[in-house]
N, C-alpha and C positions, 0 to 999 in steps of 0.2 A: 797622776792619777791613778790615785789606788782601787785596789781591785773590792769589785762591790762586794758586801756582805751577803747577798743571797747565796751565794758561789759554796760558802762554806757552810748556812742552814740548812735544815732538815728541809724534805719536799710534802709536796700532795700524799707521796703513796707513804709521808711518814707519821698519817696524822690517824691515831686510833683511838677504839673507847678506851676511857680508864678502868685501869688494871695495874699501876704503879700498886705498888707494898708500902710506899711512906710519901708522905710530902716531900716536896723538894724545898730547903732555906733558900731563899733570897735574899735576905738579910736578917736581921735579928729580929725583927715582928711583922715578916711576912713569908709567906708560904705559898709554892706553887704546885697544883694538882691537876696533871696535865690529863685529857682527852680528847672528845671531840670537839671540844672549844676549853681553854684553858681555865680552869678555875683556880681564885687565889685567897686564902687567907690573911686577914691583918690581925694582929691581936696589941688588945691594949688593955691597960688597967683597971678598964672599964666595963669588960669586954670583947666578944670579935665581930669581926665584919667577914662577909664572903662576897668575894665581886665572882659572879657567876655560878651557875649551879651546874651545868651540863644539863646532859639529857634525862631523863626520872632515872633511868635502870644504873645510869651510873653513880647516882649521890649518892647510897650507900659506902661505895669506895671513897669518895670525895669525904663523908661525913665520918669512917674509920680514920680515914688519914690524917681528916682535921682535928678530932677529941684527942688522938693520942699524943698529938702536941701541946692542947689545949681546950678543955671541956670548960669556959666557963660561958656566961649568956650569950647565945646570936643574938645583936642587938640591931644589924642593918645585914641587908642584902641589897646587893648591890646592883643594876643590871646595867649593864653597856650598851645592851638592844634586847630586842622583842625576838630573836630567833630560838627553834625549838630546842638546840646545844647550849643555848644560855640559860634560860627559862625554866626546861622541864622536871629540876630535882629541888625546886623552889618548896613544894608542900613536903618532899622528905628531911629536908633541911632546915627548915623555919620553927623555930618557936614560940609560944606564946608570951606576947608582947614586942618579937621581932618586925623591925621596919622595913617593908620590900620599897627600895627606891629605883625609880626609873623616869625618864623623859614623859613627857606628857603623850606624847603620838604612843606611848609602847601599847597598851591596852589595846586599842583597834587596830595594831597592826596584829596584835595575836592572833585576835576576832577574825580578822582577814584570814591571816595566817592557817585557822582553826576551819574554816568555811571553804578552804582550799585542799583541807589536808591529804583527802585519799588521791588527787591529784598528784599534788607535788610531793607526797610520800614514795608514788609509785616512779614518779620520774625521776627521785634521785635513789631509789633503791638499787640500780645496778653498778653506783658507786661503792655503796655502803654494805649492802645485806651481807657478805664474807665477813666484814672485819665485826660488826655489830653481833653477827651470831658467836666470831669467835670473844668477843666479853658477855654475852650473857652466859656461856657457858662457862666462863671464869668467875662472875658474881653466884653463880648457882654455886660453884664448888666453893668457894673463899667466903662469901657473907651470909650469913646467919638470916633467913627469913625472906618471903615473899619478893619476886622485883619489885619494884616499884614502880608505880605505873606513872606515868608523864601529865605533870602540871600545866595548867595554863592559872595563872594565876595574875590577881590585879592587885595593881601595885597599890600599895598606902599612903603613896607621900610620890607628889609627881613635881614637875617645875617645865619653865615654859625654857628658860634659856641658861640658868644657872643656877647652882643650890649650895649653900656652904651650910657645914657643923663642925665639930668636934666633940669627939670621944676620947676620953683618959686621956687628954693633953693634945690629942693628935688634931690636926687642921684638917678636913677634906675640901676640894670644894669640886662638885661636879657640873660639867660643861658640854652645852649641843653641839653636838656635829655632825646635820643631816648629809653631810658630802660621805657616811660611812655607808656598809653594809646595806644600812634600813635607815631611813630618817627620823628612828628614836634614838641613833648612837648617841651614845655620852662619853667624855674623858673622864678620868677621875683621875684628880690631879691634888699631891701630897706635898706643898709648897714649902712645908717647911725640911724638906728633903730632896726636893727636887726630883719627884717620882710623877711620874704619868704613867695610869694605866691605861692605854689603847682600844682595851679590846677591838675589835675586827674592823676600824675607822680604813686599819692599811691594807684593806681584803684579810682570808685565812693564811699567806705568806710575807711574810715582811721581805720590802725588797724586790715585790714582784709587782711587775702592771697590776692595775685593781681592776677587780671584774667585775666590770662594768653591764654585763650580762650575764646570767647563768645559763647553761646550759639545761639542768632540771628544772628550772622554770621557776622566775621570783620578777618582781620588777625591775624597769629598769633603772641603773645608778647615775647619775649627772657628771660630767667629766667637772665641769669648774666647782660645781657645788664639793667635789673630791678637794678640790685643791683648795680652797678657800678653809677646808675642815682641816686640811693638813699643814694651812697657814698657822691655826692657832695651837696646835703643836710646837710650831716654831719660836711664836712668839713665848712660848712658857721657858722656851731652852731647858729642858727636861734634862737631867746624866743619869736616868736609870730610864730607860721605856720599857713597860711589862705590856706583851701583847699577847692575841687571841690564840696565835697558835705559836708554839716553841719557847725556846730558854728567852732570858732578858737581852735585852740591848745597853753594854752598858758606854758610857765615854758622851760627854755632850759634845765636842767637838765628830765626834762617830757620828750619832745621831743625824747633827745638823746635816752631814753630809750625804747621809745616807735620804733624808727629807728631801733637802736640797735635788740631788740627783732625779730622785722619785717625782717632785714638783715639776721639775723639767721635763721628762720626757712623758707626763699627761699632757703638760701646757701644747709641748710641741704635736702630739699627735691631733690633740683636739682641734690649733690652728690649721695642721696640716687636712683635714678631713674638713674644715668648713673653707679653706680656698681652693678645695679640690672641688667640693659641691658649687661656688661661685662660679668657678670655672668646668663646668656642664659635665663633670666624670659623673661616673656611678658609680654606685658603693662597690661594684664588685673591683672597677681599675682601681681604688681607693684601696680595698683591702688587701688587693696583690702589691701594688706600689709603694705603699707609705711603711718607712723603715725607719727604725731610730738611729740618729748618730753614734757612735763610738762613746763616747762622753755622755750618753744621757743612758747605758745599758743599765738596763733592769731586767728581771725573771720574767717569761712566761710560763711558771708553772701549774697555776690555778685558772687563770683567764689569758687571754691570747690577744695579738694585738690585733689580730683579723677582728676579731671576734669584739674587741669593743670599739673598733673601727666603724663596725656597721652600728652598732650598738648607739653610738654619737650622734650619727646619721639619721638612725631612726628615731633618736630619741628628742632630734629637730624639726621632723622630717614624716616623720608615722611610717605607716606601714607601705603606703601608695608610692610605688618607688617610679611611677610613671613613666616603665617599660614597655607595657601590653596594656591592651584595654580588658585583657584577663583577669587583671589583679583586681578590676571593680567585682565582680562575678562570683559566684557561690559554686565556681567549678573548676577542681583542682587539675595543673597539668595532667596526673596522673589518668585524668577520666579520658585522654585520647591516648593512650598507650597502647591500648589493644589494638584500636587501628593501626598505628606505626607498626606495630610486630604484623600486621596485615600485608599492608603494604610492601613491606624490608622483603616477603616473601616467608612470614616465621618465625618465633623465637629460638628455632636452631640458629637462623642467620644472623637475628643481634646479637644473638651468645657469640658467634663466632667473632662478630665483628669486637666486642668486650673484649675476647681474652686477643685482638689485634692490638687493643689498649693498653691492656697489661703490658704487652709487650715491647710499647713501647713508652713504659713506667707511667701511662695518663691516668693515676688508680682512681680519682674519682670519677672521671668519663667512665671509666671501666665498670665502675661500682651503678653510676646513672643508665647506662645500657643493662646491666644484666637486671636491674631492677624493673627495664621495662620487659624485659624479656619473660620474668618472673609474673609479673603484670598479667597477661598474655594465658602463661603455661607455668603456674606453680608447682613447681620441684623440679624444673627442668633443668638436668643434672651439669651439662658443661656452664649454664648462669651460675647456679651457685657455688662451682666452684672455682669460676670467674672471680665473683663476691671476693670469696674467702682468701683465696689470693691477694686481691689490691687490701682487702682490711689488713689483712698480715703485713702488709710490704708499710704502709701508712703508719701499722703501729710501730713498726720497726723504727720509723722518724720522728715519735710521736717524744716530747718529755713534759709536755701537759698532761696532768693527772684529772682532768675532766676526760680530755678528749682519747687517754689511751684507755680510761675506765670501759669509755660508748665503744670503743674499734676490739676491746677484749670481751667485752659481754657479743656484741653481735658475730666476733668469730667463735664463741661457742653456741651461739643459738647456730650459724651457720653449720658448723661444724656437726651439730644435732642432725640436721637435714644431708647430710653428703652423707653420714654414716662415721664419724671417723671419730 
């Protein structure tokens, strides 16, 4: 068994907004400009094609980089999905006559995301606020003109299953892959060159378990649809795979091996969840018990196995776990926290028990008890210190971008309250 490729590729903490001085050549006619999602330039004798445009504020960097390579007319912009880090720079990059091509569900999902923008943007700020701030500073210093606003562009050309066109002798096939991060996800296939642009079909980090649920907030993603979409890439037998984050994956055999391993991992977990559900196991039992065998090793740097296990369970069964009648009513468990504190003899007693959990290495239980104490007595110092210590311990163990970002944000907030 060869070493999984994810071990040698950049992780979630390496994803940064666009700030490169120039586009990186992939081959003689494709160029990469990295950012919060990769953007690509395809050059032809009859004009240019751009694949994804980054966030609005990143677009001036991409445009500068691409114009330095080739400033011929921009004939097409292709959107591999509807997320804001793919569509945001369209208005800045597009020219008169530029066709904007996407799968037919793209616009509806953009509208949905715009309607939820205050919530979703707020839920992801803890992970990206600092890096975006650095990018804005770079753009203000190095790019002339004001910061480009975020686009919400309506495609001019859409398709359901597939769409083919040719430009300057280059053949392009666009293929719907609804198992990606969004149901409007698409592949871009260059059959003459055996090159596949996969966007974020495989989630943000190639070789990692797909992020079937995001803690920043998004729709659940279906495991079986992911496998079906992955199979479409395997059927193409690409020799070069251009993904949504990080550099190209080269070699037909390498790509086949990586995708076969990833497919096996997702199928294994899906089947284990279904078997466990039918055996009457709870979602928490499954989250604790299911592990991948060594031959199906994939990364967990962006999504986590336990989170996706819960996503699969809830995608099939919904939010009601049938563990307590209280799940059916609009009364959160935290509503009885003050009662528990009173019964325990006060917040100090609960905080003391939380301290014991820290000593035992039971970090999550310690946080739960500290939160109960703080619900009855906000600012209770021992509870704050216990929660801070438990979060710091969990952070030391984490190798996941979203988990680590969340824990670090909580550590910062708790540190402020403690006075560190």
